[in-house]
N, CA, C and O of each residue as an XYZ file, in Angstrom:
684
protein
N     221.499     72.753     -8.066
C     220.939     73.220     -6.698
C     221.160     74.590     -6.643
O     222.054     75.134     -7.291
N     220.405     75.170     -5.913
C     220.313     76.565     -5.665
C     219.830     76.805     -4.242
O     218.826     76.261     -3.782
N     220.593     77.637     -3.586
C     220.040     78.146     -2.170
C     218.799     78.970     -2.466
O     218.606     79.678     -3.454
N     217.926     78.735     -1.349
C     216.868     79.450     -1.170
C     216.783     80.253      0.068
O     217.720     80.214      0.866
N     215.714     80.994      0.297
C     215.554     81.911      1.435
C     216.233     81.395      2.618
O     215.978     80.257      3.011
N     217.098     82.157      3.232
C     217.735     81.452      4.536
C     219.227     80.953      4.106
O     220.034     80.731      5.010
N     219.603     80.775      2.773
C     220.772     80.254      2.472
C     221.025     78.718      2.370
O     222.090     78.153      2.121
N     219.685     78.120      2.644
C     219.803     76.477      2.682
C     219.165     76.159      1.296
O     218.460     76.917      0.630
N     219.579     74.790      0.970
C     218.851     74.186     -0.183
C     217.343     73.969      0.197
O     216.902     74.125      1.336
N     216.637     73.605     -0.853
C     215.208     73.238     -0.395
C     215.053     72.560      0.766
O     215.619     71.486      0.971
N     214.201     73.192      1.690
C     214.230     72.340      3.019
C     213.690     70.784      2.687
O     212.879     70.420      1.835
N     214.295     70.156      3.484
C     213.970     68.473      3.353
C     212.737     68.468      4.578
O     212.692     69.402      5.380
N     211.908     67.516      4.632
C     210.900     67.196      5.536
C     211.786     66.782      6.753
O     212.860     66.226      6.523
N     211.413     67.012      7.968
C     212.110     66.583      9.219
C     212.321     65.183      9.125
O     213.459     64.722      9.204
N     211.275     64.437      8.954
C     211.765     62.933      9.033
C     212.760     62.579      8.170
O     213.353     61.565      8.537
N     213.180     63.097      7.072
C     214.158     62.942      5.945
C     215.414     63.487      6.510
O     216.456     62.833      6.530
N     215.299     64.721      6.980
C     216.661     65.473      7.470
C     217.197     64.606      8.543
O     218.351     64.181      8.505
N     216.298     64.318      9.581
C     216.667     63.721     10.819
C     217.619     62.394     10.478
O     218.536     62.009     11.203
N     217.272     61.870      9.416
C     218.094     60.612      9.121
C     219.475     60.998      8.823
O     220.454     60.485      9.364
N     219.517     62.030      7.835
C     220.833     62.323      7.382
C     221.646     63.015      8.609
O     222.840     62.782      8.796
N     220.928     63.833      9.372
C     221.630     64.416     10.580
C     222.144     63.481     11.569
O     223.255     63.657     12.068
N     221.391     62.483     11.887
C     221.876     61.453     12.760
C     222.933     60.564     12.057
O     223.634     59.892     12.813
N     223.135     60.466     10.829
C     224.290     59.650     10.310
C     225.550     60.640     10.164
O     226.655     60.107     10.061
N     225.476     61.854     10.150
C     226.687     62.641     10.180
C     226.211     64.103     10.827
O     225.913     65.111     10.186
N     226.221     63.946     12.231
C     225.675     65.169     12.899
C     226.827     66.315     12.677
O     228.035     66.085     12.728
N     226.179     67.703     12.399
C     226.906     68.872     12.215
C     227.208     68.981     10.793
O     227.629     70.091     10.466
N     227.101     68.105      9.851
C     227.282     68.288      8.413
C     226.099     68.927      7.858
O     224.937     68.640      8.146
N     226.554     69.966      6.902
C     225.279     70.503      6.281
C     224.460     69.595      5.543
O     225.059     68.715      4.926
N     223.128     69.630      5.476
C     222.529     68.795      4.512
C     223.001     68.819      3.201
O     223.211     67.752      2.626
N     223.200     69.907      2.637
C     223.533     70.155      1.153
C     224.772     69.246      1.090
O     225.006     68.890     -0.065
N     225.546     68.817      1.919
C     226.785     67.937      1.591
C     226.411     66.689      1.162
O     227.166     66.119      0.375
N     225.186     66.029      1.592
C     224.793     64.783      1.029
C     224.478     64.932     -0.412
O     224.964     64.113     -1.192
N     223.597     66.042     -0.924
C     223.461     66.234     -2.387
C     224.660     66.473     -3.173
O     224.795     66.008     -4.305
N     225.519     67.177     -2.600
C     226.763     67.444     -3.278
C     227.667     66.181     -3.357
O     228.207     65.872     -4.419
N     227.811     65.519     -2.321
C     228.579     64.349     -2.532
C     227.972     63.086     -3.189
O     228.637     62.153     -3.641
N     226.371     63.195     -3.183
C     225.880     62.091     -4.070
C     226.084     62.397     -5.505
O     226.473     61.541     -6.300
N     225.812     63.653     -5.841
C     226.052     64.150     -7.289
C     227.679     63.783     -7.662
O     228.021     63.176     -8.677
N     228.432     64.198     -6.801
C     230.153     63.970     -7.144
C     230.382     62.450     -7.203
O     231.398     62.012     -7.743
N     229.489     61.662     -6.676
C     229.752     60.113     -6.601
C     229.455     59.254     -7.846
O     229.883     58.118     -8.053
N     228.546     60.082     -8.743
C     227.979     59.307     -9.791
C     229.062     59.140    -10.888
O     229.909     60.026    -11.000
N     229.085     58.094    -11.676
C     230.005     57.904    -12.492
C     230.003     58.978    -13.726
O     229.036     59.459    -14.318
N     231.248     59.171    -13.898
C     231.506     60.163    -15.170
C     231.155     61.640    -14.869
O     231.131     62.436    -15.808
N     230.899     62.023    -13.680
C     230.559     63.246    -13.192
C     232.058     63.890    -12.863
O     232.854     63.355    -12.091
N     232.273     64.963    -13.485
C     233.615     65.435    -13.213
C     233.635     66.965    -12.548
O     234.677     67.510    -12.183
N     232.397     67.527    -12.458
C     232.082     68.797    -11.620
C     230.769     68.836    -11.219
O     229.855     68.466    -11.955
N     230.571     69.347     -9.865
C     229.271     69.592     -9.324
C     229.036     71.054     -8.999
O     229.673     71.545     -8.066
N     228.236     71.743     -9.640
C     227.969     73.162     -9.390
C     226.708     73.286     -8.492
O     225.704     72.621     -8.748
N     226.754     73.997     -7.613
C     225.695     74.575     -6.676
C     225.589     75.837     -6.512
O     226.580     76.521     -6.257
N     224.323     76.368     -6.638
C     224.200     77.841     -6.689
C     224.617     78.387     -5.356
O     224.393     77.760     -4.320
N     225.258     79.618     -5.373
C     225.838     80.069     -4.083
C     225.775     81.479     -4.123
O     226.288     82.058     -5.080
N     225.147     82.203     -3.100
C     224.853     83.581     -3.031
C     225.890     84.508     -2.223
O     226.089     85.707     -2.419
N     226.465     83.733     -1.334
C     227.383     84.368     -0.279
C     228.994     83.823     -0.458
O     229.150     82.704     -0.947
N     230.023     84.512     -0.114
C     230.991     83.845      0.165
C     231.293     82.737      1.138
O     232.200     81.910      1.045
N     230.395     82.852      2.080
C     230.152     81.715      3.068
C     229.839     80.676      2.339
O     230.590     79.728      2.568
N     228.902     80.436      1.424
C     228.347     79.486      0.738
C     229.283     78.784     -0.269
O     229.184     77.581     -0.512
N     230.250     79.643     -0.878
C     231.269     79.206     -1.598
C     232.299     78.450     -0.769
O     232.809     77.386     -1.120
N     232.531     79.034      0.254
C     233.618     78.212      1.175
C     233.081     77.013      1.580
O     233.790     76.016      1.439
N     231.852     76.878      2.110
C     231.160     75.670      2.475
C     231.237     74.539      1.504
O     231.776     73.449      1.698
N     230.623     74.950      0.435
C     230.795     74.007     -0.881
C     232.027     73.644     -1.228
O     232.202     72.435     -1.383
N     233.083     74.481     -1.421
C     234.458     74.103     -1.662
C     234.970     73.070     -0.511
O     235.527     72.033     -0.870
N     234.816     73.300      0.615
C     235.113     72.566      1.744
C     234.573     70.974      1.666
O     235.236     69.948      1.812
N     233.280     71.112      1.412
C     232.731     69.819      1.156
C     233.310     68.988     -0.037
O     233.466     67.768      0.017
N     233.595     69.724     -1.060
C     234.049     68.792     -2.272
C     235.619     68.818     -2.339
O     236.184     68.168     -3.219
N     236.286     69.506     -1.488
C     237.853     69.786     -1.592
C     238.386     68.401     -1.582
O     239.280     68.228     -2.412
N     238.095     67.439     -0.911
C     238.710     66.084     -1.093
C     238.248     65.063     -2.165
O     238.924     64.126     -2.590
N     236.883     65.424     -2.564
C     236.321     64.710     -3.632
C     235.978     63.261     -2.905
O     236.112     62.181     -3.481
N     235.617     63.384     -1.851
C     235.420     61.807     -1.316
C     234.097     61.140     -1.606
O     233.039     61.523     -1.106
N     234.214     60.077     -2.475
C     233.060     59.539     -2.844
C     232.168     58.944     -1.598
O     232.721     58.654     -0.537
N     230.756     58.781     -1.792
C     230.005     58.240     -0.558
C     230.507     56.814     -0.448
O     230.959     56.231     -1.434
N     230.431     56.264      0.724
C     230.811     54.954      1.238
C     229.472     53.982      1.049
O     228.367     54.524      1.052
N     229.564     52.768      0.910
C     228.497     51.979      0.874
C     227.359     52.175      2.157
O     226.157     51.945      2.031
N     227.937     52.590      3.249
C     227.089     52.775      4.583
C     226.320     54.038      4.334
O     225.187     54.215      4.783
N     227.025     54.981      3.544
C     226.262     56.379      3.243
C     225.252     56.249      2.463
O     224.209     56.877      2.644
N     225.475     55.224      1.268
C     224.443     55.102      0.390
C     223.266     54.504      1.016
O     222.169     54.826      0.560
N     223.342     53.487      2.224
C     222.397     52.992      2.899
C     221.723     54.121      3.664
O     220.505     54.020      3.809
N     222.252     55.029      4.100
C     221.717     56.342      4.734
C     220.697     57.086      3.798
O     219.577     57.453      4.154
N     221.259     57.259      2.517
C     220.383     57.914      1.545
C     219.398     56.908      0.928
O     218.557     57.302      0.121
N     219.474     55.775      1.247
C     218.219     54.940      0.789
C     217.269     55.009      1.792
O     216.064     55.102      1.557
N     217.870     54.959      3.169
C     216.729     55.211      4.356
C     215.973     56.606      4.184
O     214.773     56.742      4.424
N     216.780     57.583      3.760
C     216.196     58.751      3.484
C     215.181     58.735      2.303
O     214.114     59.320      2.489
N     215.382     58.189      1.232
C     214.528     58.216      0.093
C     213.354     57.383      0.697
O     212.186     57.680      0.446
N     213.662     56.427      1.428
C     212.263     55.588      1.842
C     211.394     56.372      2.793
O     210.174     56.228      2.872
N     212.168     57.275      3.562
C     211.163     58.010      4.273
C     210.580     59.181      3.579
O     209.589     59.737      4.053
N     211.190     59.625      2.380
C     210.547     60.581      1.693
C     209.394     60.079      0.967
O     208.357     60.743      0.942
N     209.509     58.740      0.258
C     208.424     57.984     -0.434
C     207.380     57.848      0.461
O     206.253     57.958     -0.022
N     207.499     57.584      1.932
C     206.607     57.287      2.819
C     205.396     58.495      3.025
O     204.237     58.317      3.398
N     205.965     59.583      2.709
C     205.272     60.923      2.978
C     203.818     61.001      2.117
O     203.709     60.497      0.999
N     202.948     61.561      2.664
C     201.684     61.828      1.598
C     201.999     62.712      0.571
O     202.882     63.562      0.682
N     201.324     62.553     -0.417
C     201.555     63.579     -1.424
C     200.900     63.041     -2.863
O     200.571     61.868     -3.038
N     200.776     64.018     -3.793
C     200.225     63.608     -5.068
C     201.375     63.030     -5.836
O     202.453     63.621     -5.890
N     201.158     61.866     -6.438
C     202.275     61.231     -7.337
C     202.583     61.971     -8.629
O     202.882     61.278     -9.601
N     202.545     63.378     -8.768
C     202.726     63.952     -9.926
C     204.509     64.040    -10.343
O     205.440     64.397     -9.621
N     204.525     63.595    -11.692
C     205.905     63.591    -11.956
C     206.230     64.785    -13.135
O     207.210     64.736    -13.878
N     205.362     65.697    -13.148
C     205.474     66.738    -13.972
C     205.551     66.762    -15.359
O     205.919     67.708    -16.056
N     205.119     65.476    -15.777
C     205.174     65.287    -17.359
C     204.360     66.245    -18.150
O     204.804     66.486    -19.273
N     203.104     66.927    -17.748
C     202.652     67.906    -18.134
C     201.618     67.643    -19.222
O     201.087     68.494    -19.935
N     201.396     66.175    -19.235
C     200.311     65.696    -20.307
C     199.179     66.367    -19.862
O     198.488     66.928    -20.713
N     198.814     66.423    -18.539
C     197.533     67.098    -18.229
C     197.321     68.612    -18.609
O     196.192     69.052    -18.829
N     198.379     69.337    -18.673
C     198.365     70.783    -18.948
C     197.984     70.849    -20.454
O     197.159     71.682    -20.829
N     198.602     69.942    -21.369
C     198.307     70.085    -22.646
C     196.913     70.068    -23.174
O     196.401     70.776    -24.040
N     196.445     69.159    -22.501
C     194.738     68.921    -22.992
C     193.930     69.667    -22.105
O     192.742     69.349    -22.148
N     194.275     70.707    -21.187
C     193.450     71.303    -20.334
C     192.705     72.600    -21.427
O     193.365     73.429    -22.053
N     191.377     72.496    -21.430
C     190.801     73.527    -22.272
C     190.732     74.813    -21.476
O     190.512     75.846    -22.109
N     190.900     74.876    -20.098
C     190.959     76.161    -19.578
C     192.398     76.670    -19.069
O     192.552     77.664    -18.359
N     193.417     75.844    -19.534
C     194.814     76.449    -19.221
C     195.146     76.325    -17.831
O     195.977     77.090    -17.342
N     194.573     75.423    -17.132
C     194.820     75.384    -15.608
C     196.341     74.698    -15.531
O     196.672     73.704    -16.176
N     197.181     75.423    -14.623
C     198.469     74.997    -14.447
C     198.581     73.878    -13.522
O     199.143     74.101    -12.450
N     198.162     72.775    -13.752
C     197.905     71.484    -13.085
C     199.252     70.980    -12.311
O     199.246     70.669    -11.120
N     200.244     70.946    -13.029
C     201.474     70.515    -12.552
C     202.048     71.417    -11.491
O     202.737     70.929    -10.596
N     201.805     72.673    -11.544
C     202.300     73.780    -10.536
C     201.312     73.269     -9.330
O     201.749     72.928     -8.231
N     200.309     73.263     -9.584
C     199.219     73.138     -8.444
C     199.690     72.045     -7.581
O     200.056     72.148     -6.410
N     199.621     70.747     -8.470
C     200.159     69.644     -7.707
C     201.486     69.644     -6.735
O     201.616     69.028     -5.677
N     202.420     70.489     -7.376
C     203.570     70.873     -6.782
C     203.280     71.760     -5.334
O     203.889     71.558     -4.284
N     202.451     72.555     -5.490
C     202.251     73.179     -4.306
C     201.381     72.366     -3.315
O     201.595     72.488     -2.109
N     200.342     71.485     -3.803
C     199.796     70.591     -2.795
C     200.980     69.672     -2.180
O     200.902     69.375     -0.988
N     201.919     69.277     -2.843
C     203.003     68.580     -2.213
C     203.843     69.287     -1.282
O     204.213     68.794     -0.216
N     204.155     70.479     -1.694
C     204.923     71.320     -0.645
C     204.117     71.524      0.618
O     204.700     71.596      1.700
N     202.759     71.623      0.526
C     201.984     71.668      1.725
C     201.874     70.447      2.472
O     202.024     70.400      3.693
N     201.539     69.183      1.539
C     201.673     67.946      2.172
C     202.775     67.419      2.890
O     202.682     66.990      4.040
N     203.922     67.450      2.155
C     205.047     66.809      2.583
C     206.126     67.574      3.371
O     206.910     66.988      4.117
N     206.137     68.882      3.181
C     206.876     69.888      3.864
C     206.161     70.473      5.096
O     206.825     70.823      6.071
N     204.933     70.577      5.074
C     204.289     71.233      6.101
C     204.361     72.629      6.130
O     204.129     73.315      7.125
N     204.716     73.078      4.923
C     205.111     74.610      4.747
C     203.937     75.356      4.029
O     204.065     75.458      2.808
N     203.001     75.805      4.502
C     201.720     76.147      4.025
C     202.260     77.672      3.380
O     201.859     77.991      2.261
N     203.096     78.497      4.069
C     203.589     79.709      3.466
C     204.122     79.359      2.082
O     203.574     79.871      1.106
N     205.099     78.566      1.930
C     205.898     78.192      0.775
C     204.877     77.668     -0.434
O     204.890     78.053     -1.603
N     204.064     76.767      0.120
C     202.840     76.284     -0.901
C     201.993     77.475     -1.352
O     201.635     77.616     -2.522
N     201.710     78.267     -0.430
C     200.735     79.292     -0.978
C     201.526     80.278     -1.959
O     201.005     80.723     -2.982
N     202.914     80.597     -1.530
C     203.857     81.205     -2.376
C     203.857     80.747     -3.830
O     203.659     81.480     -4.799
N     204.095     79.495     -3.852
C     204.474     78.709     -4.994
C     203.108     78.767     -5.917
O     203.114     78.828     -7.146
N     202.000     78.737     -5.123
C     200.682     78.802     -5.909
C     200.522     80.271     -6.604
O     200.339     80.473     -7.804
N     200.622     81.162     -5.665
C     200.415     82.515     -6.157
C     201.393     82.826     -7.234
O     200.989     83.344     -8.275
N     202.570     82.564     -7.070
C     203.611     83.079     -8.020
C     203.397     82.395     -9.347
O     203.389     83.064    -10.380
N     203.220     81.075     -9.359
C     203.308     80.201    -10.647
C     202.176     79.790    -11.213
O     202.299     78.995    -12.146
N     200.866     80.193    -10.826
C     199.574     79.776    -11.525
C     199.155     80.745    -12.414
O     198.593     80.387    -13.449
N     199.340     81.934    -12.177
C     198.680     83.131    -12.954
C     197.425     82.929    -13.234
O     196.666     82.594    -12.324
N     196.960     83.089    -14.528
C     195.548     82.995    -14.851
C     195.075     81.225    -14.885
O     193.924     80.849    -15.109
N     196.112     80.413    -14.642
C     195.687     78.811    -14.614
C     195.309     78.371    -13.169
O     195.665     77.257    -12.783
N     194.625     79.175    -12.379
C     194.282     78.681    -11.105
C     193.293     77.550    -11.179
O     192.671     77.247    -12.197
N     193.192     76.880     -9.874
C     192.600     75.745     -9.803
C     191.114     75.878     -9.983
O     190.375     75.039    -10.498
N     190.766     77.087     -9.471
C     189.337     77.471     -9.665
C     188.659     77.663    -11.103
O     187.451     77.708    -11.336
N     189.736     77.766    -12.028
C     189.303     77.795    -13.356
C     188.816     76.465    -14.067
O     188.221     76.437    -15.145
N     189.165     75.357    -13.286
C     188.845     73.977    -13.698
C     187.317     73.778    -13.744
O     186.564     73.970    -12.789
N     186.939     73.351    -15.026
C     185.495     72.969    -15.353
C     185.123     71.557    -15.326
O     184.135     71.119    -15.916
N     185.984     70.803    -14.585
C     185.946     69.460    -14.265
C     185.397     68.510    -15.529
O     184.450     67.731    -15.426
N     186.185     68.734    -16.747
C     185.814     68.091    -17.699
C     186.325     66.654    -17.721
O     185.649     65.764    -18.236
N     187.666     66.395    -17.096
C     188.318     65.230    -16.684
C     189.165     64.951    -17.963
O     189.543     63.796    -18.156
N     189.488     65.940    -18.854
C     190.454     65.637    -20.016
C     191.921     65.344    -19.187
O     192.742     64.489    -19.519
N     192.014     66.088    -18.253
C     193.589     65.781    -17.554
C     193.631     64.593    -17.021
O     194.713     64.009    -17.070
N     192.638     64.017    -16.465
C     192.565     62.555    -15.767
C     192.834     61.396    -16.949
O     193.502     60.377    -16.772
N     192.193     61.766    -18.143
C     192.175     60.855    -19.111
C     193.661     60.361    -19.713
O     193.899     59.338    -20.354
N     194.553     61.387    -19.311
C     195.835     61.296    -20.031
C     197.001     61.143    -18.907
O     198.191     61.001    -19.186
N     196.526     61.189    -17.742
C     197.628     61.182    -16.635
C     198.225     59.786    -16.463
O     197.446     58.874    -16.185
N     199.520     59.529    -16.600
C     200.007     58.295    -16.444
C     200.197     57.725    -15.125
O     200.569     56.579    -14.876
N     199.893     58.674    -14.284
C     200.112     58.340    -12.647
C     198.557     58.070    -12.205
O     198.417     57.691    -11.042
N     197.507     58.203    -12.907
C     196.076     57.980    -12.557
C     195.687     58.826    -11.492
O     194.815     58.441    -10.713
N     196.277     60.039    -11.347
C     195.812     60.985    -10.259
C     194.428     61.349    -10.542
O     193.955     61.565    -11.657
N     193.819     61.396     -9.401
C     192.229     62.109     -9.220
C     192.405     63.525     -9.466
O     192.079     64.227     -8.509
N     192.839     64.143    -10.504
C     193.394     65.502    -10.763
C     192.152     66.321    -10.313
O     192.326     67.220     -9.490
N     191.026     66.092    -10.752
C     189.845     67.112    -10.438
C     189.645     67.435     -8.838
O     189.532     68.554     -8.337
N     189.630     66.102     -8.135
C     189.343     66.316     -6.676
C     190.687     66.959     -6.030
O     190.539     67.591     -4.983
N     191.852     66.853     -6.525
C     193.087     67.502     -6.129
C     192.977     69.107     -6.401
O     193.492     69.927     -5.642
N     192.392     69.388     -7.336
C     192.245     70.740     -7.862
C     191.055     71.416     -6.894
O     191.194     72.575     -6.503
N     190.023     70.720     -6.577
C     189.201     71.286     -5.553
C     189.766     71.375     -4.176
O     189.427     72.248     -3.378
N     190.546     70.540     -3.952
C     191.140     70.652     -2.595
C     192.370     71.992     -2.786
O     192.595     72.805     -1.890
N     192.878     71.992     -3.769
C     193.680     73.240     -3.921
C     192.962     74.587     -3.770
O     193.468     75.547     -3.188
N     191.742     74.589     -4.338
C     190.822     75.778     -4.269
C     190.685     76.204     -2.899
O     190.800     77.388     -2.580
N     190.423     75.207     -2.011
C     189.960     75.208     -0.577
C     191.356     75.828      0.087
O     191.226     76.835      0.782
N     192.545     75.326     -0.080
C     193.735     75.506      0.604
C     194.293     76.930      0.184
O     194.624     77.781      1.010
N     194.363     77.104     -1.254
C     195.137     78.417     -1.661
C     194.164     79.526     -2.233
O     194.685     80.616     -2.473
N     192.985     79.396     -2.447
C     192.202     80.494     -2.876
C     191.143     81.197     -1.865
O     190.466     82.152     -2.247
C-alpha cells in the first residue's frame, strides 16, 4: 500500500468508506487495510508506503498492538466488499490477454482501469490522469474494432464498446 496525493491510501468510494467509518468512527481508513493484512495467517510483517513522519507514526500506532480483526470487524469488511461489488464498472481483472492480441497495441487494461476510476470513484480528474499517463501510444482511439481482444477476454467484456466510451470520456 502506498499513500497517494493528500497522504491517504487510494480513495474509497463514499458508499464503501461510510461503512468502515460507521463501524469505527475516527479511525483512519488505512487501519482497516493494515489490520486485515496483519490478520492473515502466516503474515509476520505489513509494510505500507509512508511519505512523512506522521504517516510512520500513524501506521506504527495502528499496528503497535498487533490486534487481529474480530469476527464483527470481518462482517464490516464483508459489507464493504458487497458495497464495492455493487458499484458499476468494467469487470476487468487485468489478465492482459486482450493486450497480447491487439494488433494496434491499445493499452486495454489501463483503459478499463481508467473507466473504473471514473465509474466507481466518480473521480474524473484521476481517471483522466491515469488515462493520459499510462496509455502512451496505446490510446482507445487507436482501436480498429477487429474484436481480437473480445475473443480472448475471460470476463466476456464488450471491450470495443468500452473503448468507444473511453474515447468520448478521455480524448
